[in-house]
C-alpha positions in Angstrom: 99.5 146.0 48.8 99.1 143.6 51.6 95.4 144.6 52.1 94.8 144.0 48.4 96.7 140.7 48.3 94.9 139.2 51.4 91.5 138.7 49.7 93.2 137.0 46.8 95.2 134.7 49.1 92.0 133.7 50.9 90.2 133.0 47.6 93.1 130.8 46.4 93.1 128.9 49.7 89.4 128.4 49.6 89.4 127.3 45.9 92.9 125.8 45.6 91.7 122.6 44.0 89.7 124.3 41.3 92.5 126.8 40.6 95.1 124.0 40.3 92.9 121.9 38.0 92.1 124.9 35.8 95.8 125.7 35.5 96.7 122.1 34.7 93.9 121.9 32.1 95.0 125.1 30.4 98.6 124.0 30.3 97.7 120.6 28.9 95.6 122.1 26.2 98.3 124.6 25.3 100.9 121.8 25.0 98.4 119.8 22.9 97.9 122.8 20.6 101.6 123.8 20.2 103.3 120.4 20.2 104.2 119.3 16.6 104.3 115.7 15.5 107.5 114.1 16.9 107.6 110.3 16.9 110.8 110.5 19.0 108.8 112.2 21.7 105.9 109.8 21.4 103.7 112.3 19.5 102.4 110.7 16.3 98.9 112.3 15.9 97.7 115.8 15.3 95.3 117.5 17.8 91.6 116.7 17.3 88.5 116.6 19.4 89.4 113.1 20.8 92.7 114.5 22.0 90.8 117.3 23.8 88.6 114.6 25.4 91.6 112.8 26.7 93.1 116.0 28.2 89.8 116.8 30.0 89.6 113.2 31.3 93.0 113.5 32.8 92.4 116.8 34.5 88.8 117.6 35.3 88.1 114.5 37.4 90.7 115.7 39.9 88.0 118.1 41.2 86.3 115.0 42.7 89.4 113.5 44.3 88.3 114.3 47.8 84.9 112.6 47.3 85.9 109.5 45.3 89.7 109.3 45.2 89.9 105.7 43.9 87.4 106.2 41.1 89.1 109.4 40.0 92.6 107.7 40.1 91.3 104.8 37.9 89.7 107.1 35.4 92.6 109.5 35.1 95.2 106.7 34.9 93.3 104.9 32.1 92.7 108.1 30.1 96.3 109.1 30.4 97.6 105.7 29.3 95.2 105.3 26.4 95.7 108.8 25.1 99.5 108.5 25.3 99.6 105.2 23.4 97.4 106.6 20.7 100.1 109.2 20.0 98.6 112.4 21.4 100.7 115.1 23.1 99.6 114.4 26.7 103.0 114.8 28.4 101.7 117.6 30.7 98.3 116.0 31.3 100.0 112.9 32.7 100.7 115.0 35.7 97.0 114.7 36.5 97.5 110.9 36.8 100.3 111.3 39.2 98.3 113.8 41.3 95.3 111.4 41.3 97.4 108.5 42.5 99.0 110.6 45.2 95.6 111.9 46.3 94.2 108.3 46.4 97.0 107.1 48.6 96.7 110.2 50.9 92.9 110.1 51.3 92.5 106.3 51.7 94.5 103.7 53.5 97.5 101.3 52.9 95.3 98.5 51.6 93.6 100.6 49.0 96.9 102.2 48.1 98.3 98.8 47.3 95.2 98.0 45.3 95.4 101.1 43.2 99.1 100.5 42.6 98.3 97.0 41.4 95.5 98.4 39.2 98.0 100.9 37.6 100.5 98.2 36.9 97.9 96.0 35.3 96.6 98.9 33.3 100.1 99.5 32.0 100.5 95.9 30.9 97.0 95.7 29.3 97.4 99.0 27.4 100.9 98.0 26.3 99.7 94.6 25.1 96.8 96.1 23.1 99.0 98.8 21.5 101.8 96.5 20.5 103.6 95.3 23.6 106.2 98.1 23.9 106.0 98.0 27.7 106.1 94.3 28.1 109.9 94.4 28.3 111.4 95.0 31.8 113.3 98.2 31.1 110.4 100.2 29.6 108.0 98.8 32.1 110.1 99.9 35.1 110.6 103.3 33.5 106.9 103.9 33.0 105.8 102.4 36.3 108.4 104.2 38.5 106.6 107.6 38.4 103.1 106.3 39.4 104.7 104.2 42.1 106.6 107.2 43.5 103.4 109.2 43.5 101.7 106.5 45.5 104.6 106.3 47.9 104.6 110.1 48.4 100.8 110.1 49.1 101.2 107.2 51.5 104.0 109.0 53.4 102.0 112.2 53.7 99.0 110.2 55.0 101.2 108.5 57.6 102.6 111.8 58.7 99.1 113.2 59.0 97.8 110.3 61.0 100.9 110.5 63.2 100.2 114.2 63.8 96.5 113.5 64.5 97.4 110.9 67.1 99.8 113.2 68.9 97.2 116.0 68.9 94.6 113.6 70.3 97.0 112.4 72.9 97.9 116.0 73.9 94.2 116.8 74.2 93.7 113.7 76.4 96.6 114.7 78.6 95.1 118.2 79.0 91.7 116.7 79.9 93.3 114.4 82.5 95.3 117.3 83.9 92.2 119.5 84.2 90.4 116.6 86.0 93.3 116.2 88.4 93.3 119.9 89.1 89.5 119.9 89.7 89.9 116.9 92.0 92.7 118.6 94.0 90.5 121.7 94.3 87.6 119.7 95.6 89.8 117.9 98.1 91.3 121.2 99.3 87.8 122.6 99.8 86.7 119.6 101.8 89.9 119.9 104.0 89.3 123.6 104.5 85.7 123.1 105.4 86.7 120.5 107.9 89.3 122.7 109.5 87.0 125.7 109.7 84.3 123.5 111.1 86.6 122.3 113.9 87.9 125.7 114.7 84.5 127.4 114.8 83.0 124.5 116.7 85.8 124.8 119.3 85.4 128.5 119.8 81.6 128.4 119.7 81.6 125.9 122.6 83.8 128.3 124.6 81.5 131.2 123.7 78.5 129.3 124.8 80.0 128.5 128.2 81.1 132.1 128.8 77.6 133.3 127.7 75.9 131.0 130.2 78.3 132.1 133.0 77.8 135.8 132.2 74.0 135.4 132.1 74.1 133.9 135.6 76.4 136.6 137.0 74.9 139.6 135.3 72.8 140.6 138.4 74.7 139.1 141.3 78.3 139.8 140.1 78.5 142.4 137.2 82.3 142.2 137.2 82.3 138.5 136.5 79.6 139.1 133.8 81.9 141.7 132.2 84.8 139.3 132.3 82.6 136.7 130.6 81.7 139.2 127.8 85.4 140.0 127.4 86.1 136.3 127.1 83.4 135.9 124.5 84.8 138.8 122.5 88.3 137.3 122.7 87.1 133.9 121.6 85.2 135.4 118.6 88.3 137.4 117.6 90.5 134.3 117.9 88.1 132.3 115.8 88.1 134.9 113.0 91.9 135.3 113.2 92.3 131.5 112.6 89.8 131.2 109.8 90.7 134.2 107.7 94.3 133.1 106.8 92.9 129.7 105.8 90.3 131.2 103.5 92.9 133.6 102.1 95.3 130.8 101.3 92.5 128.8 99.7 91.6 131.8 97.5 95.2 132.2 96.4 95.3 128.6 95.4 92.1 129.0 93.3 93.6 131.7 91.1 94.1 130.5 87.6 97.6 130.1 86.6 98.8 131.5 83.3 100.1 128.8 81.0 103.7 129.6 79.9 103.8 131.3 76.5 105.4 129.4 73.7 108.5 130.9 72.1 107.5 133.4 69.5 103.9 133.8 70.8 104.0 136.9 73.0 
């Protein structure tokens, strides 16, 4: 079952916007078809081709919200308002207006969010004035403006959280880069110190080896015993030099081993 559901889930994630818009369009058309005339519910007209146009104008433009969020919000809000005041059953399709407003706030900035909020309020007043002024009173105006304003606030909050998370991620990456640079600087300094120490040690013992080699070369014919002692000293000096440099190189190699970063809880 899981192997069969995985491709479906991937398809839904890749085309989530299209699936959502298609579902909202189908639901809006179904409500438009089944909703009887009910003046108490704001439905005073039968379904016709113009009602279908209003439904499509409040849903299909949502597919372009990521490209032109402000234009989509303006179109959907106006279509929803005009269709509603004309008496069509657009209760479900008004969800498209709320989604468009939330998307506009999420995908733009605070200044544009305030602008689209002002445009929505102005559109409410203009449409109400043209249709008879039912929204010009305070109580119906607040009731009809609350849902769009809440949608804008929700989109603005989600955008703020996204920007906050992006800033923290960028800061974490910058800290990681600085830490890597510090580690590389420490490694370079350790290599310089090790090279200096090895240079001093080898230079000291090479000077002793050179002195013993000269002495042994002079005594090789006249005093073989002294020449043998000189060779013994050369061998001892070389062994001491190797004995002092090997631990330093080994400790440096151990320091260069990459350390495993501690695993996060739940990631083993």
